[in-house]
N, C-alpha and C positions, 0 to 999 in steps of 0.2 A: 150465723148464718150468712150468705153472701148472695149476692146476685148479679145478673148483668143482662143487659137489652142492646141490641143493635137492628138499624132499618135503614133500609137503602130506598132511594128513588132516584132512576135516572143517573146512576153511580158510575163512571167511567171504570174503575178498578173492579166493580162487581162486589157481590156481597149477598146473603141469604139473611131474610130478616129471622131474627130469634130472641127469645128470652130464656134465662136460665135461673133456677134458684137451687141453692145447695145448704142444707143445715148438717150440723154436727155436734154432736153434745158428747163430754165425759164427766163421768161421776165417779168419784174414790171416795173410798173410806178407810181406817185404817184402826184397829183394836190392837193395845199391846198390854199382856200383866206378864210381871218376872220374865221368863225365859219362853214364853208364847207369844204369837202375834198372828193376827189374823187381817187379811187386805181383800177389798170387794171393789173391782172395777167394772163400771158398764161403758161402753162406747158404741156411739152409732153414727154412722153418715149416711145422708138420703140427699141425691138431688135429681133433678128433671128438666129437660130444656124442649121448649117447643120451635120446632125448625120449619119455616116456611113449606108447605109443599110436602113435608116428612112427618108432620103429627107430634105428639107426645113421645121422648125418648128418656131413658135412664142415663144418667150419666155418673153418679156414685152411689154406692148402698155396701152398707156393712153394718150387720148385729155381733159385736162380740162381749162375753159376760166371762169373768174370773173370778172364781174365789181361791185366795191364797192362803196358806197355813205355814207357820216358821216355826221351830222350835232351836233354839241356841244350845250347843252341843258341847260348849265351854263352861269351865267351873265359874268364870265370870265372863262378862259380855264379849263375844268373839265374833269373828269373822264367817265361822264355819257353823253351818245351819243344817237342820232335817229340813224338808222342804215337801209341801204336797199343794199340788194345783187340779183345780177341777174347772174346765173350758168347755164353753159353747159358743160356737160362730154359726151365722148363717147371714140370710138377707131378709131384706122386708117385702122386694116385689120380684116381680118376674123380669126373666133376662132372656132376651134375645139374639140369637147372629141375623143381623137383618140383610133379607134378600136372598137367604141361604136356604130356604125351603121350596115348594114345589112350584113354579111358574115365576120365580122370584117373590115368592112369601115369605114372612118374618118366621123364623124357626127358632120355637122355644126351647131354650136350654136351662133355664133353672128357676126357682121359684122361691116363696116362702117354705123355708125347712126342707126345701129342695136343691141342692143338699142342706145338710145341718151335720157338723162335726162335733162330737163330745170325746173330752181327753178327759185321763184322770191319770195322773203322774204323781212319782214319789222318788226322791232322790236326796241329793247332798249338794249343796248351794253354796257358793265362796260370793261373800256380799260385806265388801271392805266399805261401801259408803251407799246412802241413798240414791246417789246417782248410776250406780254401777253394779252389776249381778250377773254370775256365770253359775249354770247349774248344768247337773248329768242325773240320770235315773232311769227307773224304768216307767211304763207306762201303757194306758191301754185307750184306742182310739175307736169310735163307732162312728160308720158313715150313716147316716138316715135319710131317706129321699121318699118323701111323702107322696109325690106322683110318679109310681112304679115305674110308668113308661119313661121315665128320666133316667132311670136306674143305671141302664148301660153305659152311661155318656159319663159315669163315676164310678166306674169298675165293677158294677154290681152285674149278677146274672138277670136275665130276663125275668120279669114278675117278681123279683127281690126289692126288697124296699129297706134290708139293714145288714150292715158285716161290721165284726168286731175282730179288731187285731190287737196282738200285744209286739210291744217292740222296746226299743232303747231312744229314747229322749236326750236332747241337748237344747238349749236355752241360753239366751243372753239378753239384758237390757241395758242400755247406756240415755240418760240425757245431761245435758249440760248447757250452760248459758255460753255459748261460745263468743259473743260479741255483746256488747250494749245492747238491749231490748230483741237479741236474735238468740234462738234457744232450739236446740236440734236434740229429737229424741229417735230412739231406734231399738227395734226389737228383732230377735232372730229367734226361730224356733225350728226344730227337725223332729222327725219321727221315722225311724227304720225298722220296718216290722222284721221280725226275727225269721221269716219264712220266705223273705224275698231279699233280692239281691241288692247290696249297698246302693246301687245305681238308681234303685227305684224309692230311695230317701224321698219324703216328702219336705220341703224346705218351704220356709216364710220368712220373709224379711221384709221389715217396714221401716221406711224411714220419713220424719216430718221434720221439717224445718219451719219455725213459727218467728215473725218479725212483729213486735209491738209497735204500731202506729202512734195510739195515743191510749187514754183510758178506755175506749171503745172499740178501736178499729184493731184488726190484726189481718195480717197478709200470711199466707201459710202454703207450703208446695209438700206434698204428699206423694211418695215414690215406693211402690209396692212391688215385690218379686215374689213371685210362687212358683214352684214347680211340682207337680202333681200328676206322675205319668198313667194315674188312672183317667185322669182327663185327657191329658194331652203331654207327648216326647218334647214339647217346646216351651221354653221358658213362657210364663204368664207374667205380663207387665202392666203396672196402673198407675197413671201419672195424673194429679188433680191440683191445679193453682187457683187459690180463691183468696178472694180480698173481702172482708165485712166483718161482721160482729161474730166473735167464738165465746160461747159458751162453756165454761170449765168451772164445775162445781165440786170442791174439796171439802 
């Protein structure tokens, strides 16, 4: 949990009164038996800010759930494994393009389960350590938009709420302590629809740098890149800097 507040009165350099709060939660658990392993990840981020004369606006929002199954393909413990992932990602609250609607009104572009993405992947993974993995396989991806009027924003036909695709997937994950009390974690995931050009590959790249200040406080920087030409032909970028208490349950 992190927060910030600023207020100004007769301040020559200018400024807008504001208050902001952001929360982040990560829960992971792993079960293993002989050659089989199962991992579960729940990750959420949510933040809002209140800006003078602008009201309350969202500054961070993510909900991600991962179920991961691994089976060792070697006679003894090896780095090559069969994997299967079941994933879901969406957001908690409505999202807007501020001032982009009629007469300068706010234009709603997203909401809870609008969109929501579900992925089921299977393939071969190379996992030489707990800190690094790379995988490739086949997958299905479903796009669900609860509010059908938002469907065309995410490549659905007018009135449609659901689309299913089959394709090729690549994924990679890395995390490491790069300096004392400084940890980096990153993930890369791609999905290439068999029926579309490789140029339309969906790409998600997430990076988080976390610095431990003491037993209670952490500072973190998140930098996410997304390319999805169903939404936009331009790269989507989100950067969040936070200072506060980070809750991580393992």
